[in-house]
N, C-alpha and C positions, 0 to 999 in steps of 0.2 A: 430571317428578316433583320437580325441584329447587325449584320454587316452593313446595312443601309445607314447606320450611324455615321459612316464616313461622309455621306451626303450632308448630314447635319453639321459636321465639322466644317465643310466647305461653306455652307450657308452662314454659319455663325462667324467664320473667319472673314468672309466678304462683308457681312453686315457690320462688323466692328472695324473694318478697313485695315486689316492686317496685310502683311506682305503676301501677295498672291502666290509666289513660289513656295513660301513657307507653308501657307494654308494647304495647298495641293499636296505637298510632301507629307505633312502631318496626316491629312485625310487618307492618303495612300497607305501609310504605316498603320493607322487605326483599322482600316478596312482589312488589310492583310492579316493583322493579329487576330481580329475578331473572326476572320474566316478560317482560322486554324493553322496559319502558316507560322513557322518559327522565324525569328529575326534574320537568320541567314537567308532563308528563302525570300523574305520580303526585300532584302537588299539585292538579291539576285534578280528579282522581278524589276526593280528599279534599273539595274544595269542592262537587262534585256530590252526594256522599253527605251532607254537612252540609245543603245546601240542600233535598235531598229528604227529610230527617228533621228538619225544624224543630220538630216536636212534642217532640223529646227535650229541648229547652231550655225546656219549659214550667215546669220546676222554678224558673226565675228569677222566675216570678210566684207560684207556690204557696208557696214557702218564706217569703217575707216575710209573706204572709197568715197562715200557720200560726204564725209567730213572734209576730205581733200577738195572735192568739187565745190563745196560751199566756201571753203577758204579762198578759192580762186575765182569767186564771183558767180556761182551758179544761181543763187537767189536774185542777185542784181540783174543778171541776164533774163531771168524769168519775168521780173518786174518790167524790164524794158520791152520785152516781147508783148506783154499784155497791154502796154500803153499804146501800141500801134493800132489796136482794135477799139475804136472809140465807142461803138455800140455794144460792146461785150461787157455787160455789168457783172457784178459779183454773182448774183443769182443765176444768170444765164450761163456764165462760165462753169459754175458748179453743177448745173443741170447737164451741161455737155459732158463734164467729167463723169457724172453719174452714169450717163448712157454708155460712154466708152468703157467704164469699169464693168458694167453689167454685161456688155457684149463680149468683152475680153474673157470674163469669167465663164460665160456661156459656151465659149469654144475651147475652154481648158487653160487659158492663159491667166491663171490665178496669181502668178508671181511676177507678172509684168508690171502691174501697179501694186500699191500697198502703202501703209502709213509711213514706213521708214524710207523706202526708195522713191516715192513719188509725192505723197501728201506734204511731208515736212519740207523737202527741198524745192518742190515745184508748185504743186496745186495750191497750198496755203499762201505762199508769197504772191502768186498770181491773183488769187482772190482778194488779198489785201490791197494789191496795187490797183485792181479795178475799183475797189471801194474808195481808195485815196484819190483816184482821179476825179471822182464825182464829189466827194465830201471833204477833201483835204486830209490833214493828219488825223489819224484815228486815236481815240482814247484807248487806254489799256484794256478796259472791259470790252469795248466793241471789237478790238483786235482779237481777243480770245474767243469771242463769239463767232467771228468769221472763221477762225481756225477750227473751232469745234464743228461747224457746218461742213467744212472741207473734209474733216475726218469722217463725219456721218455719211457723206456722199460715197466715200470709199467703202465703208462698212456695209451700207445698204446694198450697194451695187454688187459687192462680192457675195454677200449672204444669199441674196435672191437670184443671182445670176449663175452661181456655180452649180445649182441643182438642175439646171437645164443641160449640163454636160453629162454625157452618159457614163464616163469613167471616173467620176468624182467619188471619193470614199464614202460619202453619206448614201449615195444611190446604191452602190454595191453592198453596203452594210444592210440597208433596208431589204433589198431583194434577197440577199443571202439568208437573213434572219427569217423573213416571211416564208420563203420556199422551204427552208429546213424545218421550221416549227410547224407550219400548217399544211405542208405537202402540196402547195400550189405551184404554179409555174408563172411567176411574175417576171416580166422582162424589164431591164433597165430603161428601155425606150419608153415604156408606158409611164413610168414615174417622171421621166424627163419631159414628156409631152404635157403631163398634168402640171408640171412646174412652170410652164410658159405663162399661163394666165396669172399665176401668182407674181411672177417677175414683172409682167406688164403692169399689174395693179400697184406693185411696190414702186415702180418707176413713176407712175402717174401721181401717186400720193406724195412721195418724197420730192419729186420734181416740182410739184405745186408748192410745197413748203420752201424749197430753195428759191423759186421765183418770187415768193412773197418776202424773202429775206431783204431784197432791195428796199421795199417799202418800210420794213421794220427798222432798217439801218437809218434811213432818212428821218423817220420819226424820232428815233432814239437820239440821233445827233442834233436834231433841231431842239429837242427838249434839253439836252446837255448844254447847248449854246445859250438857250434862254436862261437856264439856271445860272450859268457863268456870268451872263450880263447882269442878272438881278443881284448876284453876290457882289459884283464889282461896284454897282451903283450903291449898294448898302454900305460898302466899305468907305465910299467917298463921304 
């Protein structure tokens, strides 16, 4: 049980807001040493893990491409596109994005959307544009709130949508562990079917929160405008 101290390192590192990469690396080293591995074998385990997960470094290719697209007006075009749909509010747009993200993850297209390739260059600017069309220029705090909700739509859609896909790693890991440990015969299809009600509930709950965002934004901006007017009158 002493090897579980590595989990404690992760908890303490995140609680104290340390660099996530450094926290995970230290936790891996601590776990390996407590598990009886010498430093060379710990380093070899890190190398094997990196070599087996080379797709993680795909960001080194996608980020420059996204940067070039943004430099040549990707966000401006996204804002112009959302401006054509007068009835598409911030909450409605993000709910639509949540549904698309969840459906895409459910059929295995987990890398089509994402924070780097979709949320930052497209979804967040379009959500901001929808809010600005109704309320005018957004304060910095309100703008960050819209961006955070855009990121949450992507995260919730992926997290609860990917388990519906049969070949996702978590489904295969669960079935393999249960069948090997307990000698049962659990099919991936069974877990995927049971994940559908959870995905539907997640969409309903978070979709409701996204739709309520429009009302929160209106109330927040009205309050900010009233405070600004009061401050201006007091200064006079």
